[in-house]
C-alpha positions as CSV (number, residue, x, y, z in Angstrom):
1,P,0.0,0.0,0.0
2,T,1.2,3.5,-0.7
3,R,2.1,5.6,2.3
4,R,-0.3,8.4,3.1
5,S,1.4,11.6,4.4
6,S,-0.9,11.4,7.4
7,D,0.5,8.1,8.5
8,L,1.9,7.9,12.0
9,P,4.6,5.3,11.8
10,I,4.7,3.6,15.2
11,I,6.9,1.0,16.8
12,L,5.3,-0.7,19.9
13,D,7.7,-2.0,22.5
14,V,5.6,-4.3,24.7
15,D,5.7,-6.7,27.7
16,M,2.4,-8.2,26.6
17,G,0.0,-8.1,29.5
18,V,-3.7,-7.5,28.9
19,D,-3.4,-3.7,28.5
20,D,-0.5,-4.2,26.0
21,A,-2.9,-6.4,23.9
22,L,-5.5,-3.6,24.1
23,A,-2.8,-1.1,23.1
24,I,-1.9,-3.1,20.0
25,M,-5.6,-3.4,19.2
26,L,-6.0,0.4,19.5
27,A,-3.1,0.9,17.2
28,L,-4.4,-1.6,14.6
29,Q,-7.9,-0.1,14.7
30,S,-6.6,3.5,14.2
31,P,-6.5,4.5,10.5
32,E,-3.9,7.2,11.2
33,V,-1.4,4.6,12.5
34,E,1.1,2.7,10.4
35,L,2.3,0.0,12.8
36,L,5.9,-0.8,11.6
37,G,6.4,-3.7,14.0
38,I,6.3,-4.8,17.6
39,S,9.3,-5.4,19.8
40,T,9.0,-7.5,22.9
41,V,10.6,-7.3,26.4
42,F,10.2,-9.2,29.6
43,G,7.9,-7.7,32.2
44,N,4.3,-8.7,32.8
45,V,5.4,-12.2,31.6
46,P,8.7,-13.8,30.6
47,L,10.1,-12.8,27.2
48,N,9.2,-15.9,25.3
49,Q,5.6,-15.7,26.5
50,A,5.5,-11.9,25.6
51,T,6.6,-12.8,22.1
52,R,4.1,-15.6,21.7
53,N,1.3,-13.3,23.0
54,A,2.2,-10.5,20.5
55,L,2.1,-13.0,17.6
56,Q,-1.2,-14.4,18.8
57,V,-2.8,-11.0,19.1
58,L,-1.7,-10.0,15.6
59,E,-3.1,-13.2,14.2
60,L,-6.3,-12.7,16.1
61,M,-6.6,-9.3,14.5
62,G,-5.8,-10.7,11.0
63,R,-2.6,-8.7,10.8
64,D,0.1,-11.3,10.4
65,E,2.0,-9.0,8.0
66,I,3.2,-7.0,11.0
67,P,6.6,-8.3,12.2
68,V,7.4,-9.1,15.9
69,Y,11.0,-8.8,17.1
70,V,12.5,-10.3,20.3
71,G,14.2,-8.0,22.8
72,A,15.6,-8.3,26.3
73,G,14.8,-11.2,28.6
74,E,16.0,-9.6,31.8
75,P,16.7,-6.2,33.4
76,L,20.1,-4.5,33.1
77,V,21.0,-5.0,36.7
78,R,18.3,-6.1,39.1
79,K,16.5,-9.4,39.5
80,L,13.7,-10.3,37.2
81,V,10.1,-9.6,38.3
82,H,6.8,-10.5,36.6
83,A,3.1,-9.7,37.1
84,A,1.2,-12.9,36.7
85,A,-1.1,-12.0,39.6
86,V,-2.6,-9.2,37.5
87,H,-2.5,-10.6,34.0
88,G,-2.7,-14.3,34.5
89,E,0.0,-16.9,33.9
90,S,-0.1,-16.4,30.1
91,G,-0.3,-12.6,30.4
92,L,-3.6,-12.6,28.4
93,G,-5.9,-13.3,31.4
94,D,-8.3,-16.2,30.7
95,A,-8.1,-15.9,27.0
96,V,-6.8,-18.9,25.1
97,L,-5.7,-18.2,21.6
98,P,-4.5,-20.7,18.9
99,D,-0.7,-21.4,18.7
100,P,0.8,-18.7,16.5
101,E,1.7,-19.6,12.9
102,M,3.9,-16.6,12.6
103,L,7.5,-16.7,13.7
104,P,9.5,-13.8,15.3
105,A,11.2,-11.7,12.6
106,G,14.5,-11.1,14.4
107,N,16.2,-9.0,17.0
108,A,14.4,-6.1,18.6
109,L,17.5,-3.9,19.0
110,D,18.4,-4.1,15.3
111,F,14.8,-3.5,14.3
112,L,14.5,-0.4,16.5
113,I,17.7,1.1,15.2
114,E,17.0,0.3,11.6
115,G,13.4,1.4,11.9
116,I,14.2,4.8,13.3
117,Q,17.1,5.4,10.9
118,A,15.1,4.5,7.9
119,R,12.7,7.4,8.6
120,P,14.5,10.0,10.8
121,G,12.2,12.4,12.6
122,E,9.1,10.4,11.7
123,V,8.9,7.3,13.8
124,I,7.0,7.3,17.2
125,V,8.3,4.7,19.6
126,V,5.7,3.7,22.2
127,A,7.1,1.7,25.1
128,T,4.6,0.1,27.4
129,G,6.9,-2.3,29.3
130,P,10.2,-2.1,31.2
131,L,12.6,0.2,29.2
132,T,15.4,-2.3,28.8
133,N,15.2,-2.5,25.0
134,L,15.3,1.2,24.6
135,A,18.3,1.6,27.0
136,L,20.2,-1.1,25.2
137,V,19.4,0.6,21.8
138,E,20.6,3.9,23.1
139,K,23.8,2.3,24.5
140,K,24.5,0.5,21.2
141,Q,23.8,3.6,19.1
142,P,24.0,6.7,21.2
143,G,21.6,9.4,20.1
144,I,19.4,7.0,18.1
145,L,16.3,7.8,20.1
146,D,16.6,11.5,19.4
147,Q,16.1,10.6,15.7
148,A,12.6,9.3,16.6
149,R,9.8,11.8,16.3
150,R,8.8,11.0,19.9
151,V,9.5,8.3,22.5
152,L,6.3,7.8,24.5
153,V,6.8,5.8,27.7
154,M,4.0,4.4,29.9
155,G,5.7,4.4,33.3
156,G,6.3,6.0,36.7
157,A,4.1,7.5,39.3
158,L,4.6,11.1,40.2
159,A,2.2,12.2,42.9
160,E,0.1,9.1,42.6
161,A,0.7,6.0,44.7
162,G,2.7,3.1,43.1
163,N,1.1,-0.1,41.8
164,I,3.8,-2.6,42.8
165,T,5.4,-0.9,45.8
166,P,4.0,2.1,47.7
167,V,5.8,4.5,45.4
168,S,6.8,2.7,42.3
169,E,5.0,1.8,39.1
170,F,5.7,-1.7,37.6
171,N,7.6,-0.7,34.5
172,S,10.0,1.6,36.3
173,F,10.4,-0.9,39.2
174,A,11.1,-3.8,36.8
175,D,14.2,-2.1,35.3
176,P,14.9,1.2,37.1
177,H,18.5,1.3,35.7
178,A,17.2,1.3,32.1
179,F,14.8,4.1,32.9
180,H,17.5,6.1,34.7
181,Q,19.9,5.8,31.7
182,L,17.2,7.0,29.3
183,I,16.4,10.0,31.5
184,K,20.1,10.8,31.9
185,A,20.7,10.6,28.2
186,E,17.9,13.3,27.8
187,T,16.3,11.4,25.0
188,N,13.1,13.1,23.7
189,M,11.0,11.0,26.0
190,S,7.5,11.8,27.1
191,L,6.2,10.1,30.2
192,I,2.6,8.8,30.7
193,P,2.5,8.1,34.4
194,L,-0.1,6.4,36.6
195,D,-1.3,9.9,37.6
196,V,-3.1,10.1,34.3
197,T,-3.7,6.4,33.5
198,H,-5.4,5.8,36.8
199,Q,-8.1,8.2,35.5
200,L,-8.8,5.9,32.5
201,G,-10.9,3.2,33.9
202,L,-12.9,1.0,31.6
203,A,-15.7,-0.5,33.6
204,A,-16.6,-4.2,33.3
205,E,-20.2,-3.2,32.6
206,T,-19.1,-0.9,29.7
207,I,-17.1,-3.9,28.2
208,A,-20.2,-6.1,28.6
209,A,-22.6,-3.5,27.1
210,R,-20.3,-2.7,24.1
211,L,-19.8,-6.4,23.3
212,A,-23.4,-7.5,23.9
213,G,-24.7,-9.9,21.3
214,R,-21.2,-10.4,19.8
215,D,-19.5,-13.8,19.9
216,D,-16.8,-13.3,17.3
217,A,-13.2,-14.2,18.2
218,I,-12.2,-10.6,19.0
219,A,-15.1,-10.0,21.3
220,R,-14.4,-13.3,23.1
221,F,-10.8,-12.4,23.5
222,I,-11.6,-9.0,25.0
223,R,-14.1,-10.5,27.5
224,E,-11.8,-13.4,28.5
225,S,-8.5,-11.5,28.6
226,T,-9.9,-8.6,30.8
227,R,-11.5,-11.0,33.3
228,T,-8.4,-11.6,35.3
229,V,-7.5,-7.9,35.5
230,I,-11.0,-7.0,36.5
231,A,-11.0,-9.6,39.3
232,F,-7.6,-8.3,40.5
233,E,-8.7,-4.6,40.5
234,Q,-11.9,-5.5,42.2
235,E,-10.1,-7.4,45.0
236,H,-7.3,-4.9,45.6
237,Y,-8.8,-1.6,44.6
238,N,-12.5,-2.2,44.8
239,Y,-12.9,-1.2,41.2
240,A,-14.7,-3.5,38.7
241,G,-12.8,-2.6,35.5
242,V,-9.5,-2.3,33.7
243,H,-7.2,0.7,33.6
244,L,-6.0,1.6,30.2
245,H,-2.4,2.2,31.1
246,D,-0.8,1.1,27.8
247,P,-3.5,2.2,25.4
248,A,-3.0,5.7,26.9
249,A,0.5,5.9,25.4
250,V,-0.8,4.8,22.0
251,A,-3.5,7.4,22.3
252,L,-0.9,10.1,23.0
253,G,0.9,9.1,19.8
254,I,-2.4,9.4,17.8
255,D,-3.7,12.7,19.2
256,S,-1.4,14.7,21.5
257,S,-4.3,17.1,22.2
258,L,-5.8,14.5,24.5
259,F,-3.1,15.3,27.1
260,E,-1.7,18.3,28.8
261,M,2.1,18.0,29.2
262,E,4.5,19.6,31.6
263,T,8.3,19.5,31.7
264,L,9.4,18.3,35.1
265,V,12.9,17.8,36.5
266,L,13.1,14.2,37.7
267,D,15.1,11.0,38.0
268,V,14.5,7.4,39.0
269,E,15.6,5.7,42.2
270,T,17.7,2.6,41.5
271,M,18.9,1.6,44.9
272,G,16.4,2.2,47.7
273,E,15.1,-0.7,49.7
274,L,11.7,0.8,49.8
275,T,11.9,3.1,46.9
276,T,13.5,1.3,43.9
277,G,11.8,2.4,40.8
278,Q,10.3,5.6,42.3
279,V,10.2,8.5,40.0
280,V,11.5,11.4,42.1
281,V,10.4,14.9,40.9
282,D,12.4,17.8,42.2
283,R,9.6,20.3,42.9
284,R,11.8,22.7,44.9
285,P,11.0,26.2,43.8
286,F,14.5,27.2,42.9
287,S,14.7,30.4,40.8
288,D,17.5,28.7,38.9
289,E,16.4,25.5,37.1
290,E,20.0,24.3,37.1
291,E,19.9,23.8,40.9
292,R,17.2,21.1,40.6
293,Q,18.3,17.5,40.9
294,G,17.4,15.4,37.9
295,Y,16.7,15.9,34.2
296,P,13.9,17.6,32.3
297,V,11.3,15.1,31.1
298,D,8.0,15.9,29.4
299,C,5.2,14.4,31.5
300,A,1.5,13.9,30.8
301,M,-0.2,15.7,33.7
302,K,-3.8,16.0,32.6
303,V,-5.9,13.9,30.2
304,D,-9.3,14.5,28.5
305,V,-10.8,11.4,30.0
306,D,-14.1,11.5,28.0
307,R,-12.4,12.0,24.6
308,L,-9.8,9.3,25.2
309,M,-12.3,6.8,26.5
310,H,-14.6,7.5,23.6
311,M,-11.8,6.9,21.1
312,F,-10.8,3.7,22.8
313,E,-14.3,2.3,23.2
314,H,-15.3,3.2,19.6
315,R,-12.2,1.8,18.0
316,V,-11.5,-1.3,20.1
317,L,-14.9,-2.3,21.4
318,G,-17.0,-1.1,18.5
319,G,-20.7,-0.4,18.9
320,E,-21.9,3.2,19.5
């Protein structure tokens, strides 16, 4: 197909839990997006499972022309952590998809470097898992991420409570050293923290209502994959629904007017016994910015909840 000038070339870097699957579905169902490929990383599930899940979701959506590349299987420094309690053992909740017929297309680091270099200033990298692949890419080819149009990262908690420790969000906790290296390199990164994604709750009843009367494979997948997350959120947070953490990062790539951004000076804690993975914002009101500790990072601070939820529900769940 010929490239339209309106195309948003996107690379998705995913750790393939349920909301990563929903993020892929949003990208595929968005006419503006040209999904160049998917790179996988450990995180919600081990790497081989993440890769398998990505292949399965693409096949479910009938998009087996989109390649999947295999990335990092463990963090740079710390011990491996996963999130089976939230996303189920497979990472896709209760959903059972056929074995993928596709095979992975190669190495994620090479793909990211080549993909960005092929279209400098155009490609949007959306990272919804631990940032290990991006840190390794930046180390291998310093400055490469600055050749992307944007690097959108779902991660961190600023004023919000953490979701894996009292102060840390899962992705920043799973590889804080990778996150720190990217912040320090001052790549053109935008952060979508829990502060905004916690506002994007998709209620179980909305899913049921939108999919009512449908028994196609995609509707079944959405029902069955979200079940585990809904049960987890219900039990721990008293909320019957799914938070659209990862789809929020894709939505920012599609329509930046959905978010209000602010540049904050911050860094990530890599050492603390209680605070590993905490995003620390220096809010001290110094008159001289240089005195602040950390590095400037563009952060999503406010989100137009109604517009984003409408976009997601309309495109991914269908119905009116």
